[in-house]
C-alpha positions as a Markdown table, in Angstrom:
| # | Residue | x | y | z |
|---|---|---|---|---|
| 1 | Met | 239.5 | 106.2 | 171.5 |
| 2 | Met | 242.9 | 107.7 | 172.2 |
| 3 | Arg | 246.4 | 106.5 | 171.7 |
| 4 | Asp | 248.6 | 106.8 | 174.7 |
| 5 | Ala | 251.9 | 106.7 | 172.9 |
| 6 | Leu | 253.4 | 107.4 | 169.5 |
| 7 | Pro | 255.4 | 104.9 | 167.5 |
| 8 | Arg | 259.0 | 104.9 | 168.8 |
| 9 | Cys | 260.5 | 104.5 | 165.4 |
| 10 | Ala | 259.3 | 107.7 | 163.7 |
| 11 | Pro | 258.5 | 111.3 | 164.5 |
| 12 | Pro | 254.8 | 112.1 | 165.1 |
| 13 | Leu | 252.7 | 112.5 | 162.0 |
| 14 | Val | 250.7 | 115.7 | 161.3 |
| 15 | Val | 247.8 | 115.4 | 158.9 |
| 16 | His | 247.0 | 118.8 | 157.3 |
| 17 | Leu | 243.3 | 118.9 | 156.2 |
| 18 | Ile | 242.5 | 121.6 | 153.6 |
| 19 | Tyr | 239.8 | 122.1 | 151.0 |
| 20 | Arg | 242.0 | 122.0 | 148.0 |
| 21 | Leu | 245.8 | 122.2 | 147.4 |
| 22 | Asp | 246.1 | 124.9 | 144.8 |
| 23 | Phe | 247.8 | 128.3 | 144.3 |
| 24 | Gly | 247.1 | 130.5 | 147.3 |
| 25 | Gly | 248.6 | 132.3 | 150.3 |
| 26 | Leu | 247.4 | 129.8 | 152.9 |
| 27 | Glu | 248.5 | 126.8 | 150.8 |
| 28 | Asn | 251.9 | 128.4 | 150.0 |
| 29 | Leu | 252.7 | 129.1 | 153.7 |
| 30 | Met | 251.5 | 125.6 | 154.7 |
| 31 | Val | 253.9 | 124.0 | 152.2 |
| 32 | Glu | 256.7 | 126.3 | 153.3 |
| 33 | Arg | 256.3 | 125.2 | 156.9 |
| 34 | Ile | 256.2 | 121.6 | 155.9 |
| 35 | Asn | 259.4 | 121.9 | 153.8 |
| 36 | Arg | 261.2 | 123.8 | 156.6 |
| 37 | Met | 260.2 | 121.8 | 159.7 |
| 38 | Pro | 263.0 | 119.5 | 160.8 |
| 39 | Ala | 262.4 | 115.9 | 159.6 |
| 40 | Asp | 263.3 | 114.5 | 163.0 |
| 41 | Arg | 260.5 | 116.5 | 164.7 |
| 42 | Tyr | 257.4 | 115.9 | 162.7 |
| 43 | Arg | 256.3 | 114.0 | 159.6 |
| 44 | His | 253.5 | 115.4 | 157.4 |
| 45 | Ala | 250.7 | 114.3 | 155.2 |
| 46 | Ile | 248.2 | 116.5 | 153.3 |
| 47 | Val | 244.6 | 115.5 | 152.9 |
| 48 | Cys | 242.5 | 117.5 | 150.4 |
| 49 | Leu | 238.8 | 117.4 | 150.8 |
| 50 | Thr | 238.4 | 117.9 | 147.0 |
| 51 | Asp | 241.7 | 117.6 | 145.0 |
| 52 | Tyr | 245.1 | 119.0 | 144.4 |
| 53 | Thr | 246.9 | 120.5 | 141.4 |
| 54 | Asn | 250.5 | 120.9 | 140.1 |
| 55 | Phe | 251.0 | 123.3 | 143.0 |
| 56 | Ala | 251.8 | 120.1 | 145.0 |
| 57 | Lys | 255.2 | 120.1 | 143.2 |
| 58 | Arg | 256.3 | 122.8 | 145.6 |
| 59 | Ile | 256.5 | 120.2 | 148.3 |
| 60 | Thr | 260.2 | 119.4 | 148.5 |
| 61 | Lys | 260.3 | 117.5 | 151.7 |
| 62 | Pro | 260.6 | 113.7 | 151.1 |
| 63 | Gly | 257.8 | 111.4 | 152.3 |
| 64 | Val | 254.9 | 113.9 | 152.4 |
| 65 | Ala | 251.9 | 111.8 | 151.3 |
| 66 | Leu | 249.0 | 113.5 | 149.4 |
| 67 | His | 245.4 | 112.3 | 149.6 |
| 68 | Ala | 242.4 | 113.6 | 147.7 |
| 69 | Leu | 238.9 | 112.7 | 149.0 |
| 70 | His | 237.0 | 114.2 | 146.0 |
| 71 | Lys | 234.3 | 115.6 | 148.2 |
| 72 | Gln | 231.1 | 116.6 | 146.3 |
| 73 | Pro | 229.3 | 119.9 | 146.9 |
| 74 | Gly | 227.0 | 120.0 | 149.9 |
| 75 | Leu | 227.0 | 118.1 | 153.2 |
| 76 | Ser | 228.6 | 114.9 | 151.7 |
| 77 | Leu | 228.4 | 112.8 | 154.8 |
| 78 | Gly | 230.4 | 110.1 | 153.1 |
| 79 | Thr | 233.4 | 112.3 | 153.2 |
| 80 | His | 233.4 | 112.1 | 157.0 |
| 81 | Val | 233.5 | 108.3 | 156.8 |
| 82 | Thr | 236.2 | 108.3 | 154.2 |
| 83 | Leu | 238.3 | 110.7 | 156.3 |
| 84 | Trp | 237.7 | 108.6 | 159.4 |
| 85 | Arg | 239.0 | 105.5 | 157.6 |
| 86 | Leu | 242.0 | 107.3 | 156.3 |
| 87 | Leu | 242.9 | 108.7 | 159.7 |
| 88 | Arg | 242.6 | 105.2 | 161.2 |
| 89 | Ala | 245.1 | 104.0 | 158.7 |
| 90 | Leu | 247.5 | 106.9 | 159.0 |
| 91 | Lys | 247.4 | 107.1 | 162.8 |
| 92 | Pro | 248.5 | 110.7 | 163.1 |
| 93 | Ala | 249.3 | 112.5 | 166.3 |
| 94 | Val | 247.8 | 115.7 | 165.1 |
| 95 | Leu | 244.9 | 116.6 | 162.8 |
| 96 | His | 245.5 | 120.2 | 161.6 |
| 97 | Thr | 242.4 | 121.6 | 159.8 |
| 98 | Tyr | 242.3 | 124.9 | 158.0 |
| 99 | Asn | 239.5 | 127.5 | 158.0 |
| 100 | Leu | 235.8 | 127.0 | 158.0 |
| 101 | Ser | 235.8 | 124.6 | 155.0 |
| 102 | Ala | 237.6 | 121.9 | 157.1 |
| 103 | Ile | 236.5 | 122.7 | 160.6 |
| 104 | Glu | 233.6 | 120.2 | 160.8 |
| 105 | Tyr | 235.9 | 117.2 | 160.5 |
| 106 | Ala | 237.2 | 117.3 | 164.0 |
| 107 | Pro | 234.7 | 114.7 | 165.3 |
| 108 | Ala | 235.9 | 112.3 | 162.6 |
| 109 | Gly | 239.4 | 112.8 | 164.0 |
| 110 | Leu | 238.2 | 112.2 | 167.5 |
| 111 | Leu | 236.5 | 109.0 | 166.5 |
| 112 | Ala | 239.6 | 107.9 | 164.6 |
| 113 | Gly | 241.7 | 108.2 | 167.8 |
| 114 | Val | 243.7 | 111.3 | 166.8 |
| 115 | Pro | 244.9 | 112.7 | 170.1 |
| 116 | Val | 245.5 | 116.3 | 169.0 |
| 117 | Arg | 243.1 | 118.4 | 166.9 |
| 118 | Ile | 243.9 | 121.9 | 165.8 |
| 119 | Asn | 242.0 | 124.4 | 163.6 |
| 120 | Gly | 243.5 | 127.5 | 162.0 |
| 121 | Ala | 241.6 | 130.6 | 161.1 |
| 122 | His | 243.5 | 132.1 | 158.1 |
| 123 | Gly | 240.7 | 134.3 | 156.7 |
| 124 | Arg | 237.1 | 134.4 | 155.7 |
| 125 | Asp | 235.1 | 133.8 | 152.6 |
| 126 | Ala | 233.9 | 136.7 | 150.4 |
| 127 | Ala | 230.3 | 135.8 | 151.1 |
| 128 | Asp | 230.9 | 136.5 | 154.8 |
| 129 | Pro | 233.9 | 138.9 | 155.1 |
| 130 | His | 233.1 | 140.1 | 158.6 |
| 131 | Gly | 232.2 | 136.7 | 160.1 |
| 132 | Lys | 228.5 | 137.4 | 160.7 |
| 133 | Asn | 226.9 | 134.4 | 159.1 |
| 134 | Arg | 224.9 | 132.8 | 161.9 |
| 135 | Lys | 224.9 | 129.3 | 160.4 |
| 136 | His | 228.7 | 129.3 | 159.9 |
| 137 | Asn | 229.3 | 130.7 | 163.4 |
| 138 | Leu | 227.0 | 128.1 | 164.9 |
| 139 | Leu | 229.1 | 125.4 | 163.3 |
| 140 | Arg | 232.3 | 127.0 | 164.6 |
| 141 | Arg | 230.9 | 127.1 | 168.1 |
| 142 | Leu | 229.8 | 123.5 | 167.9 |
| 143 | Met | 233.2 | 122.4 | 166.9 |
| 144 | Val | 235.2 | 124.3 | 169.5 |
| 145 | Pro | 234.9 | 121.4 | 172.1 |
| 146 | Phe | 236.4 | 119.0 | 169.6 |
| 147 | Tyr | 239.6 | 121.1 | 169.2 |
| 148 | Asp | 242.6 | 121.5 | 171.5 |
| 149 | Cys | 243.5 | 124.8 | 169.9 |
| 150 | Cys | 241.8 | 127.2 | 167.6 |
| 151 | Tyr | 244.5 | 129.7 | 166.5 |
| 152 | Ala | 244.3 | 132.7 | 164.3 |
| 153 | Asn | 246.9 | 134.3 | 162.0 |
| 154 | Ser | 246.0 | 137.9 | 162.8 |
| 155 | Ala | 245.1 | 139.8 | 166.0 |
| 156 | Asp | 241.8 | 140.9 | 164.4 |
| 157 | Met | 240.8 | 137.3 | 163.7 |
| 158 | Leu | 241.9 | 136.2 | 167.2 |
| 159 | Ala | 239.8 | 138.8 | 168.9 |
| 160 | Trp | 236.8 | 137.9 | 166.7 |
| 161 | Ser | 237.2 | 134.1 | 167.5 |
| 162 | Arg | 237.2 | 134.8 | 171.2 |
| 163 | Lys | 234.4 | 137.4 | 171.3 |
| 164 | Val | 232.0 | 136.1 | 168.6 |
| 165 | Ile | 232.7 | 132.3 | 168.6 |
| 166 | Gly | 233.6 | 132.0 | 172.2 |
| 167 | Val | 236.9 | 130.2 | 171.9 |
| 168 | Pro | 238.4 | 130.1 | 175.4 |
| 169 | Gln | 241.6 | 132.0 | 175.8 |
| 170 | Gln | 243.5 | 128.8 | 176.9 |
| 171 | Lys | 242.4 | 127.2 | 173.6 |
| 172 | Ser | 243.5 | 130.1 | 171.3 |
| 173 | Arg | 246.7 | 131.8 | 170.3 |
| 174 | Leu | 248.1 | 134.1 | 167.6 |
| 175 | Leu | 250.4 | 132.5 | 165.0 |
| 176 | Ala | 251.5 | 135.2 | 162.6 |
| 177 | Asn | 252.6 | 134.4 | 159.0 |
| 178 | Gly | 256.3 | 134.5 | 158.1 |
| 179 | Ile | 258.2 | 135.3 | 154.9 |
| 180 | Asp | 261.5 | 134.2 | 153.5 |
| 181 | Ala | 263.3 | 137.5 | 153.3 |
| 182 | Asp | 266.2 | 135.8 | 151.5 |
| 183 | Lys | 264.0 | 134.6 | 148.6 |
| 184 | Phe | 261.9 | 137.8 | 148.5 |
| 185 | His | 264.2 | 140.8 | 148.3 |
| 186 | Pro | 264.6 | 144.0 | 146.3 |
| 187 | Val | 266.6 | 144.2 | 143.1 |
| 188 | Gly | 270.3 | 144.0 | 143.8 |
| 189 | Ala | 269.9 | 142.5 | 147.3 |
| 190 | Gly | 270.2 | 138.8 | 146.3 |
| 191 | Thr | 273.1 | 136.6 | 145.7 |
| 192 | Asp | 275.2 | 136.5 | 142.5 |
| 193 | Ala | 273.6 | 133.1 | 141.7 |
| 194 | Asp | 270.2 | 134.6 | 142.1 |
| 195 | Thr | 271.0 | 137.5 | 139.8 |
| 196 | Asp | 272.5 | 135.2 | 137.2 |
| 197 | Ala | 269.3 | 133.0 | 137.2 |
| 198 | Ile | 267.1 | 136.1 | 136.7 |
| 199 | Thr | 269.3 | 137.3 | 133.9 |
| 200 | Lys | 269.7 | 134.1 | 132.0 |
| 201 | Ser | 266.4 | 132.3 | 132.4 |
| 202 | Val | 263.5 | 134.3 | 133.9 |
| 203 | Ala | 264.1 | 137.8 | 132.7 |
| 204 | Pro | 262.2 | 137.4 | 129.4 |
| 205 | Thr | 259.0 | 136.9 | 131.3 |
| 206 | Leu | 259.2 | 139.8 | 133.8 |
| 207 | Pro | 256.7 | 142.7 | 133.7 |
| 208 | Glu | 259.3 | 145.3 | 132.6 |
| 209 | Thr | 260.3 | 143.1 | 129.6 |
| 210 | Ile | 256.7 | 142.5 | 128.6 |
| 211 | Phe | 255.6 | 146.1 | 129.1 |
| 212 | Gly | 258.8 | 147.8 | 128.1 |
| 213 | Ala | 261.4 | 149.7 | 130.1 |
| 214 | Gly | 260.5 | 152.8 | 132.1 |
| 215 | Cys | 256.9 | 151.7 | 132.9 |
| 216 | Thr | 255.3 | 152.1 | 136.4 |
| 217 | Val | 253.9 | 148.7 | 137.1 |
| 218 | Ile | 251.2 | 148.2 | 139.8 |
| 219 | Gly | 250.9 | 144.6 | 140.6 |
| 220 | Thr | 249.1 | 142.0 | 142.8 |
| 221 | Val | 249.6 | 138.3 | 143.4 |
| 222 | Gly | 247.0 | 135.9 | 144.7 |
| 223 | Arg | 244.3 | 133.5 | 143.7 |
| 224 | Val | 241.8 | 135.1 | 141.4 |
| 225 | Gln | 238.6 | 134.6 | 143.4 |
| 226 | Asp | 235.8 | 136.8 | 144.8 |
| 227 | Val | 237.4 | 137.5 | 148.2 |
| 228 | Lys | 240.4 | 139.1 | 146.5 |
| 229 | Asp | 238.2 | 141.6 | 144.6 |
| 230 | His | 240.4 | 142.0 | 141.5 |
| 231 | Ala | 237.5 | 143.7 | 139.7 |
| 232 | Ser | 237.9 | 146.7 | 142.0 |
| 233 | Leu | 241.6 | 146.8 | 141.3 |
| 234 | Val | 240.9 | 146.9 | 137.5 |
| 235 | Asp | 238.4 | 149.7 | 138.2 |
| 236 | Ala | 241.0 | 151.6 | 140.2 |
| 237 | Phe | 243.5 | 151.2 | 137.5 |
| 238 | Ile | 241.1 | 152.7 | 135.0 |
| 239 | Leu | 240.5 | 155.7 | 137.3 |
| 240 | Leu | 244.2 | 156.0 | 137.9 |
| 241 | Arg | 244.8 | 156.4 | 134.2 |
| 242 | Asp | 242.2 | 159.2 | 134.1 |
| 243 | Met | 243.7 | 160.9 | 137.1 |
| 244 | Leu | 247.2 | 161.0 | 135.6 |
| 245 | Pro | 246.8 | 161.9 | 131.9 |
| 246 | Thr | 250.5 | 162.9 | 131.5 |
| 247 | Gln | 251.7 | 159.6 | 133.0 |
| 248 | Cys | 249.0 | 157.4 | 131.6 |
| 249 | Ala | 251.1 | 156.1 | 128.8 |
| 250 | Gly | 253.6 | 154.5 | 131.2 |
| 251 | Leu | 251.1 | 152.9 | 133.6 |
| 252 | Arg | 250.8 | 149.1 | 133.7 |
| 253 | Leu | 248.9 | 146.6 | 135.8 |
| 254 | Ala | 250.0 | 143.0 | 136.6 |
| 255 | Ile | 247.5 | 140.5 | 138.2 |
| 256 | Val | 249.4 | 137.3 | 138.8 |
| 257 | Gly | 247.5 | 134.2 | 139.8 |
| 258 | Asp | 244.9 | 131.6 | 138.7 |
| 259 | Gly | 241.4 | 131.0 | 140.0 |
| 260 | Pro | 237.8 | 130.7 | 139.1 |
| 261 | Leu | 237.3 | 134.4 | 138.3 |
| 262 | Leu | 240.4 | 134.7 | 136.0 |
| 263 | Pro | 238.2 | 134.5 | 132.8 |
| 264 | Thr | 235.9 | 137.1 | 134.2 |
| 265 | Ile | 238.7 | 139.5 | 134.9 |
| 266 | Arg | 240.2 | 138.9 | 131.5 |
| 267 | Ala | 236.9 | 139.7 | 129.9 |
| 268 | Lys | 236.6 | 142.9 | 132.0 |
| 269 | Val | 240.1 | 144.0 | 130.9 |
| 270 | Thr | 239.3 | 143.3 | 127.3 |
| 271 | Ala | 236.0 | 145.2 | 127.5 |
| 272 | Ala | 237.9 | 148.2 | 128.9 |
| 273 | Gly | 240.4 | 148.1 | 126.0 |
| 274 | Leu | 243.3 | 147.5 | 128.4 |
| 275 | Thr | 244.8 | 144.2 | 127.0 |
| 276 | Asp | 248.0 | 146.0 | 126.0 |
| 277 | Val | 248.6 | 147.4 | 129.5 |
| 278 | Val | 247.3 | 144.7 | 131.8 |
| 279 | Trp | 249.2 | 141.5 | 132.3 |
| 280 | Leu | 247.2 | 138.4 | 133.4 |
| 281 | Pro | 249.7 | 135.5 | 133.2 |
| 282 | Gly | 247.8 | 133.1 | 135.5 |
| 283 | Ala | 249.7 | 131.1 | 138.2 |
| 284 | Arg | 253.5 | 131.5 | 138.2 |
| 285 | Ser | 256.4 | 129.7 | 139.9 |
| 286 | Asp | 258.7 | 132.8 | 139.8 |
| 287 | Val | 256.7 | 135.2 | 142.0 |
| 288 | Ala | 259.7 | 136.4 | 143.9 |
| 289 | Thr | 261.3 | 137.5 | 140.6 |
| 290 | Ile | 258.1 | 139.1 | 139.3 |
| 291 | Leu | 257.8 | 141.2 | 142.5 |
| 292 | Arg | 261.2 | 142.7 | 141.7 |
| 293 | Gly | 259.7 | 144.0 | 138.5 |
| 294 | Leu | 256.9 | 145.9 | 140.2 |
| 295 | Thr | 256.7 | 149.5 | 141.4 |
| 296 | Val | 253.8 | 149.3 | 143.8 |
| 297 | Phe | 251.9 | 146.3 | 145.2 |
| 298 | Ala | 248.1 | 146.5 | 145.6 |
| 299 | Leu | 245.9 | 144.2 | 147.8 |
| 300 | Pro | 242.2 | 144.9 | 147.1 |
| 301 | Ser | 240.8 | 142.1 | 149.3 |
| 302 | Ile | 237.4 | 142.3 | 151.0 |
| 303 | Ala | 238.6 | 139.7 | 153.7 |
| 304 | Glu | 242.0 | 138.6 | 154.9 |
| 305 | Gly | 243.9 | 137.1 | 157.7 |
| 306 | Thr | 247.6 | 138.0 | 157.7 |
| 307 | Pro | 248.2 | 138.5 | 154.0 |
| 308 | Gly | 251.3 | 136.6 | 152.9 |
| 309 | Ala | 251.3 | 138.3 | 149.5 |
| 310 | Ala | 251.6 | 141.7 | 151.2 |
| 311 | Leu | 254.5 | 140.5 | 153.3 |
| 312 | Glu | 256.3 | 139.1 | 150.3 |
| 313 | Ala | 255.9 | 142.4 | 148.5 |
| 314 | Met | 257.2 | 144.3 | 151.5 |
| 315 | Ala | 260.2 | 141.9 | 151.8 |
| 316 | Ser | 260.8 | 142.7 | 148.1 |
| 317 | Gly | 261.0 | 146.5 | 148.9 |
| 318 | Leu | 257.6 | 147.5 | 147.6 |
| 319 | Pro | 255.1 | 149.9 | 149.2 |
| 320 | Val | 251.7 | 148.2 | 149.6 |
| 321 | Val | 248.3 | 149.7 | 149.1 |
| 322 | Gly | 245.8 | 147.5 | 151.0 |
| 323 | Thr | 242.3 | 147.5 | 152.2 |
| 324 | Ala | 241.2 | 148.1 | 155.8 |
| 325 | Val | 240.0 | 144.5 | 156.4 |
| 326 | Gly | 241.1 | 141.7 | 158.7 |
| 327 | Gly | 244.8 | 141.6 | 159.4 |
| 328 | Ile | 245.9 | 144.0 | 156.6 |
| 329 | Pro | 246.1 | 147.1 | 158.8 |
| 330 | Glu | 248.3 | 145.1 | 161.2 |
| 331 | Val | 250.8 | 144.4 | 158.4 |
| 332 | Ile | 250.8 | 147.7 | 156.6 |
| 333 | Glu | 251.8 | 150.7 | 158.7 |
| 334 | His | 249.8 | 153.5 | 157.0 |
| 335 | Gly | 252.0 | 156.3 | 155.8 |
| 336 | Val | 255.2 | 154.3 | 156.7 |
| 337 | Thr | 255.2 | 151.1 | 154.7 |
| 338 | Gly | 252.2 | 151.8 | 152.5 |
| 339 | Ser | 248.6 | 153.0 | 152.5 |
| 340 | Val | 245.4 | 151.5 | 153.9 |
| 341 | Val | 242.1 | 152.3 | 152.1 |
| 342 | Pro | 238.5 | 151.2 | 152.4 |
| 343 | Ala | 237.5 | 148.0 | 150.8 |
| 344 | Ser | 235.6 | 147.9 | 147.5 |
| 345 | Asp | 236.4 | 151.6 | 146.9 |
| 346 | Pro | 238.2 | 151.9 | 143.6 |
| 347 | Gln | 238.5 | 155.7 | 143.9 |
| 348 | Ala | 240.3 | 155.5 | 147.2 |
| 349 | Met | 242.6 | 152.8 | 145.8 |
| 350 | Ala | 243.4 | 154.9 | 142.7 |
| 351 | Thr | 244.1 | 158.0 | 144.8 |
| 352 | Ala | 246.5 | 156.0 | 147.1 |
| 353 | Leu | 248.3 | 154.5 | 144.1 |
| 354 | Ala | 248.6 | 157.9 | 142.4 |
| 355 | Ala | 250.7 | 159.2 | 145.3 |
| 356 | Tyr | 253.4 | 156.6 | 144.5 |
| 357 | Val | 253.3 | 157.2 | 140.8 |
| 358 | Arg | 253.7 | 160.9 | 141.4 |
| 359 | Ala | 256.5 | 160.4 | 143.9 |
| 360 | Pro | 258.9 | 157.5 | 143.1 |
| 361 | Asp | 261.1 | 158.5 | 146.0 |
| 362 | Leu | 258.1 | 158.0 | 148.4 |
| 363 | Ala | 257.6 | 154.5 | 147.0 |
| 364 | Arg | 261.3 | 153.7 | 147.5 |
| 365 | Gln | 261.3 | 155.1 | 151.0 |
| 366 | Gln | 258.2 | 153.2 | 152.1 |
| 367 | Gly | 259.5 | 150.0 | 150.4 |
| 368 | Ile | 262.6 | 150.1 | 152.5 |
| 369 | Ala | 260.6 | 150.6 | 155.6 |
| 370 | Gly | 258.4 | 147.7 | 154.7 |
| 371 | Arg | 261.3 | 145.3 | 154.3 |
| 372 | Glu | 262.7 | 146.4 | 157.7 |
| 373 | Arg | 259.2 | 145.7 | 159.2 |
| 374 | Val | 259.2 | 142.2 | 157.7 |
| 375 | His | 262.6 | 141.5 | 159.2 |
| 376 | Arg | 261.5 | 142.6 | 162.6 |
| 377 | His | 258.1 | 141.0 | 162.9 |
| 378 | Tyr | 257.5 | 138.4 | 160.2 |
| 379 | Ser | 260.4 | 136.1 | 159.8 |
| 380 | Met | 260.0 | 132.6 | 158.4 |
| 381 | Ala | 262.0 | 131.1 | 161.2 |
| 382 | Ala | 259.7 | 132.6 | 163.8 |
| 383 | Met | 256.6 | 131.2 | 162.0 |
| 384 | Val | 258.0 | 127.7 | 161.8 |
| 385 | Ala | 259.1 | 127.8 | 165.4 |
| 386 | Gly | 255.6 | 129.0 | 166.4 |
| 387 | Tyr | 253.9 | 126.1 | 164.8 |
| 388 | Met | 256.3 | 123.5 | 166.1 |
| 389 | Ser | 255.8 | 125.0 | 169.6 |
| 390 | Leu | 252.0 | 124.6 | 169.2 |
| 391 | Tyr | 252.4 | 120.9 | 168.1 |
| 392 | Asp | 254.9 | 120.3 | 170.9 |
| 393 | Thr | 252.8 | 121.7 | 173.7 |
| 394 | Thr | 249.5 | 120.1 | 172.6 |
| 395 | Cys | 251.2 | 116.7 | 172.1 |
| 396 | Glu | 252.9 | 116.8 | 175.4 |
| 397 | Arg | 249.6 | 117.6 | 177.1 |
| 398 | Lys | 247.5 | 115.1 | 175.3 |
| 399 | Ile | 249.9 | 112.1 | 174.7 |
| 400 | Lys | 250.7 | 111.2 | 178.3 |
| 401 | Ser | 253.4 | 108.6 | 177.8 |
| 402 | Arg | 255.1 | 110.2 | 174.9 |
| 403 | Glu | 258.8 | 109.2 | 174.8 |
| 404 | Pro | 261.6 | 110.8 | 172.8 |
| 405 | Val | 261.3 | 109.4 | 169.2 |
| 406 | Lys | 263.9 | 108.4 | 166.7 |
| 407 | Ser | 263.6 | 108.1 | 163.0 |
| 408 | Cys | 263.3 | 104.6 | 161.7 |
| 409 | Val | 266.2 | 105.2 | 159.4 |
| 410 | Glu | 268.6 | 105.9 | 162.2 |
């Protein structure tokens, strides 16, 4: 069943289907796109297969509906039926699913009459960082015919989807992440209002005020889960302290984010006797300000698409030490904007971090280069425009008699 035309009184509706709306890079950029997309172009609704958290408060665009299906672990065939009914009621023009966790719901969208179905590959799970799981790849292949586009947010992921999954070239495209370089900027590069806000309200919770002035703060931001491999970063920090005995007293580590492994990481830090020098604040709403309190950013992931956290750090003027997985080497220009090291190798991570601790001028130089790279290749405006273009072209192709639409309030 397929609708030939959209309601004339309102812009087309895009339903975003994700596993859970919580603190994370994918979720953050999805919300940014929704907030920034012109209201007269597309409406939006978010459907969570499981549930959503207070992270939903970051949605500032009026009229964005949130739905939680409370999916149970396993196959949960009832979730397909529930989604089908919801889509029949919402009547979206586009069903936009994210990653493997939501890819299997395209048939429900087809049966519900959703004309356009899109899946985005934004990264892989820690259990299958290189995309070799035969069962998962079979599911991906089976779903390709149900989608009008299967895009990727990194060149590495795009090449893999075409070669391994067999996504036809005409059904695939690259949509790189974007960063708000006005929000994420180095110290002194913001507006007077921004500086006042930092000074008056947020400053007491910044890393330098917690650790003390003059510290070298290595930091990372992201959901604390297995794919981010924060345990390796803690191990690297321990090695770094041993490598730099004369500078050890001033070394600090900040791991910002919440997630299922946060208690495990806290226990590891406690067992190592590092509670006084490692900051684990959980999820934060002032990440842009926190980044301005760091010296070096670390990204120890074992799987990534285009890492939004690394782009935010680069926009904030920080050198980034990241692992050689997924789209990270595309983002970090080794020796220019940071360093790329093997994944799950604490010694290599510690060695790379030590270079910036020993040479603060190198850190500043590469931080400046990183911000310039973000401006050239990863602007927020370009990302939003790219997604709108994808919606436009697929809707124009699939919805034959689509007419210019006006908002009901006009």
